[in-house]
N, C-alpha and C positions, 0 to 999 in steps of 0.2 A: 653716392660719394665714395671714392676709393682712397685709402690711405695706407702707405707702406708702413709696416710695424716692425718693431724689434722687441725681443723679450723684455718684459717689465718696463716698457716705455711709459712715461707718465706725461701725457699730452692731451689736452682737452680740445675737442672740436665741437663742444656742445652748442646747441641752438635751441632756445626755448621759445615756443610759439605762444601767441596770445590765445585765450580761451581756456577750455577745460583740458586740453591735451598738451603733451610735449613730445618733441622729437629730438633725439641727439645721437650723433655718431661719435663714438669715443674710441680713443686708443690709450686706455689706462686710467682715465679719470671721468667720472660721471658728474654732471651738474644737476642739482635739484634740492628739494627740501629735506632737512634732516629731522629725525624723530628725536626729541629731547627726553632725557631721563627724568624720572620723577621720584616718588616716594619709595625709599628702599624697603618699606614694609608692604608695599602693594603687591598684589598677586595678579599676574597676567601682564599684557602689554600696557605701555604707558598711555597717558591720556591724550597726547598731541601727535597722532600719526601724521605723515605727509598728506597733503590735500589730494594727491593723485596716487595713493598707494595701490599697488597691483593687487587685485582680488585673486589670491592664490588658488582658491577653489575653482575659479573659472578658467584657469590657464589650460588650453587645449593640449592634448597629447602630442600634437604636431610640433609643439614648442619644447618638447622634452623636459618638462619641469622636473627638477631634482633638488632634494634637500640633503645637506651633509652636516653632520655634527662632529665637532672637534672638541675633545675633552681638554679642560684647562685645570692646572693645578694652581690654586690661588691662595693656599695657606700662607699667611704673612705678607700677602700682596696688598699694597695701598693704592697703587695706580696701575691701570690696565689701558694700553693704547692699541687700537686696531687699525690696520691699513690693508685693505683688500684692493690692491691696485688703484688706490685713490677713490674708491666708491664711497659716496656720501648720500645718495638719494634717500635711503631708508635704513638707517642703523639705529637700533633702539636697545635699551636696557630693560630686561625683564626679571623680576624677582619672583621666586616661587619656593614653596615648602618642599617640593619634590627634588630640589637640588641639594645634594648632601653638603654639609659644612666642609670647607676647605677645598671645594671643587666648583667648577663652573663649566659652561658649555658655550661654544660659539656655533650657532646654527645659521647656515647660509642657504638662501633660496636662489636658484639660478635657472635660466632657460637657454635653449640652444636651437638654432635652425641653420642648417648649412646654406651657404650662399657664396657666389663667386667673390673672391677676395677675402673671404672669412674662413677658408678651409682649415687654417692652422690655429684657429682660435682655441685656447685652453685656459683653464683657471689655475693650472699649476698646483702646487701644494701649499698647505697652510702650516706654518711652523711658529713656535713661540721661543722666546729667549728672555732670560731674567737678569736684571742688574739690580742688586739690592732689593728694594720692595717694589720695583717697577717691572711689569710684565709687558713685553711687546709681542703682539700677535700679527703676523704678516703673511700675505699670499705672495708666493714667488715662484721662480722657475717656470713661468708660464708666459703665454702671449695673449694678453687680454684685448679682444677686439669685439666691439659691440655696437649695433645700430638698432635702436628700439623706439617704438612710438606707443604711448599709453594714453588712452582716452577713457575717462570715467572708470579708471581701475582696470580696464581691459587692454591687453596687448593686441594692437591692430597690425603692427608691422614689426618684423624681427629678422635680423641677420647677425650671425655670429653667436658668441656665448656671452651672456650678460648676467651679472648679479642684479636681482631685483629687491632683495631684502636681506638683512643680517640682524640677528638677535644675539646679544650677550646675555646669557641666562645665569643668574647668580642666586645664592640662597637668600631666603627672606631675611632681611635685616643686615645683610652684608655691607660693611662700610668700606667700599672700594670706589675710588674715583675712576670713572670709565671715560676714555677719550676715543674719539674717532678722528684720525689724521691730526692728532694732538690738540683737538678741540673738545672741551669738556661737554659731555652729553648726559651726565648723571649729576647728582647732588655733589656739592663740595663737602668733603669730610675732614680734610687736613689743610690747614692754612699753608700758603707758600712759605718756604724757608728764606732766610736772608740771602743765601747763595743763589736761590732761584730768582729772587728779585734782581739781584745785581747782574746775573747772567742774562736775564731776559731784557733788561734795560740796555745792557751793552750790545746785545744782538740786534737791537732795533737801529735802523739807519737814520731815522728822522725823529725830531723832538716829539711830534704827535704820538708816534708809536711808543716812545719811551714813557711819555706821561700816561698812556693807556696801560702800559705794563705796571706802573705804580698803582693805578686805580684797580687793576686786577689783584695785585698784592693786598691792598686794603680790603677789597671785596671778599677775598678768601677768608679773612678773619671774621667779617661780618656774617658770612655764611655758616661759620662754625661756632659763633658765639664767643670767640676768644679775642684777646687784645694783642696787637702787634707790639713788639719790643725790639728796638734797634739801638745801637750805640751811635754816638755822634760820628764816629769814624765810618760806620756803615752808611750813614746818610751822606757823608762827605764823598764816599765812593760813588754813590748814585748821582749826586749833584755834579761831580767831576765829569760825568759822561756827557753832559750838556755843553754846547758851545756858546750859547748866547745868554745874556744876563737874565732876560725875561723868563726864559725857559728854566734857568736855575732857580729863580725866585718861585716859579710855580711848583717845581719839585720839592723845594724846601717847605712851602706852604702845605703841601699834601702830607709830608712826612715828619714835620717838626714835632707833632704831638706824640709820635711814637718813641721819641728819644728818651732813654732811660737815665743816661748819665748826663744830666743837664749841665753839670759843671764843665763839661768838655766842649760844649757847643761853641763857645767863643773861639777856641783854638781851631775848631773845624771851619768856622766861617773865615778866619784869617787865612787858612790854607786853600779854601775852595772858592773864594770870591775875591774879585779885584778890590783894590783900595777904595775905589769910588762906589762899589756895590755893597760894601760891608755894613754901612749904617742901616740900609733898607733890609739886609739880611738879618741883622740883629733885631730889628723891629718885628720881622715876620716870626723869628724864633722866640720873641718875647723875652729877650735878655737885656 
C-alpha cells in the first residue's frame, strides 16, 4: 500500500487483523493497545504491557533498532503530555530510583528499513514546551511513514521508520499526571479544576460527551481522595451548555451534591431552566 505523505501529517490507515498479529500502514498515527500507568512507587515497567509488545531483544539488525533518550525538566510539573506523531501502540510510564528528582526521561524505541515509497521517512526531532505546570513533549519536523507487522512480539514485515515503544521515566514517587495524546496513562494525582470541567464540557459537541466529561471531573476527585466544590453559578454554566431538558437534569443530578453555596441554587435554577422544568430541577437539587 502506498500513501503520499506530508511532514507531520496525522492520518491513520491502520488495519488490525484477527489472531495474534497485527499489520498497519500509517502516516502519522498508529493504532493499537496502550500500556497504562500504575503505581508511582513501582520500579520498572508497568504491569499491563500491550498484548503484542515488540520483543526488543529479538529485533534483528537489518531493522536498524535504535533507542534515543530525551532529557526532561519536570521540576514543578503536574501534567506531562506526549505526542510522537500520534503513536499510541506502546507508551508507558516507568518509575525508578535512578532518575534524579526534578528530572525525567523520554526513551523511544524505533526501527527502520528502507523501502520504495518510504525513502523520506524520518522521526524528526523531539522538543518540549511548558505552559504553567503542564509540559508538552512532541515529535515534529519529520515525515513519519511506517508499515509494520508484529506477530508474537516479533517484527515480521517492516517498511519505513516506526516507533515501537516509548517510555516516560520518572523518579520514584513522582506525582505527575502523564498523558499520551491527551489520554491519561498514569495515576490521577490532581483533580480537575472548575475551569477544566467547564472547558471540557463546552468543547464536546454532543450531550453524551458532555456527561462523560462531568463523570471524568467527579472521578478525578475520587482518584485523589478529595471532594469537589462548585458554586451554584459554576453548575449553572455547565448546565447551560446542554440543549435539552433531560440532559440538563442529568447534569444537575451529577453535580448538585458538589454545590457549596446551597442558598444560591434557586437562583441558578431560575436562570438555567425553563419555567416548566424548574419544579423537577428543584426536586433534583433537594431544595
